[in-house]
Residue, then its C-alpha position, 0 to 999 in steps of 0.5 A: m500499499r503506498y502513503p502519498a501524503l506520508t512520502l510527499l511529507a518525507a521529501v519536504f523534511c528531507a530536501p535541504a534548507f535554502a537558505g536566502p541571500v546573504k544579509v551584508a552590511v558593507a562600510a560606504n567606501v567599498q560599495y562600487a568594489f563590493a558591488d562587483i564583488a558580489t555579482a561575481f559571487t553570485r555569477d560563480t556560486g548562485v547564490a544572492v546577496e544582499p547589501s547594506y551600506a553606511s558608516s562602520g558605526k552605523i552599522a556597528t551600532q545596528v549589530l548591537a542592536g539585532a540587526p540580522f546582518e551577518l557578514f559586516l565590511s568595516a572601514d577599520d579593523e577597531t570595530p570589528r574587534k568591538l563586536a568580537a568582544a561583544s559576542q557579536t562574531v562566529q570567529p575573530p575579524k579577518t584583514y581584506a583590504l588596506g585602504a587609501l585616502v585621496l583629496w578631491s576636487t571638481d574645482n579646476s583651480f585645483d593644484g595636485k602637486q602643492w595641494q596643501n597650500w592650494l588648501k590653505a589658501a582655498s575658502g570652499k568648504v572641504a567636505i569629509a565623513n563624520p570621524q566620529t562614524a568613519p575611519y575614513g573622517a576621523e584620518a582625514l582629521r589626522v592629516l589636517d594636524y599632521y601639515k598643520l592646515a587644522d586652523s585654516v580647513k576645521p571652519r570650513l568642514v562640512q560632514g557627510d554621514n558616511i565617505a560615500q555622502a563625503a563624496q557627494f557633496v564634493d560631485s554636486g559642489a557642495a563642497q570645494a574640495g574633500f577627503v574621500a576613498k580612493a575606491l570611490v574616485l576610481a569607480p566607473q561612476m566618477q570617472g572624469k569627474g575633477r581630479w585627486v591626489d593620493v595622501p600621503e600615508q605617513s600623515h595619518q593611520p593605516i586604514v587597516q579593513d577587517m571582514a566579520l562574519l557575525k552571528p546571525a551567519a551560524a544559520n546561513p552558510d552560504a554567509r561563510k562562502l562569501f567570508d571566504y570569496l573575499s579573500s579569493p583570487a576573482a575578490r582581490a583582483i577587484l579591490q586592487r582595481y579599487g585602489y586597495r592595498l591587501p592583506 
């Protein structure tokens, strides 16, 4: 005698569970690079990715408040370590990239060779990310102190919630210049817009960017697949194309 109903139930309970898209919280400086990485990952694995972009500090606040992110790509190494100390990760964080800071302007008078003198003599707004929540903003302040530009530039600072918003201020003309992530000015969306100059590394702390596999990832094995994929040759090549140095 056959029991079709029981057979159907057995098939349902024996079938593998299909996880939803990997929920990833991404620091704003990585948005364009990560979009390319996510596309490549989905193409190679068939696994969908659901990214959310914000400053590292805001993401950490959301994680601590119970946001269901499974993977976090930070703009620094300190924030993921704090989340690990708060038992919000399933394993120690790992460095995936080292970021670079640039001064960018769409102003025709911008002089990249004499950028310090130009910045001191300029009168327009200078954009940075909020140094309280965005590591690139904190390092921009270090640059101003290092070159003794704080007195002339700090009164003209305008802060974005994250480094992408700081770049938008420059792109829109709301700011005459901005300290932004090199990865943003190298993005295809920004090609041909203004000029930029690398900020010397000795003027600020290294921008070491770590990723963390968060507690909700325990229920989604695809999250670990993406975590591992970010160290693959394919992902590393994309990061290099956007101006990141590799660990």
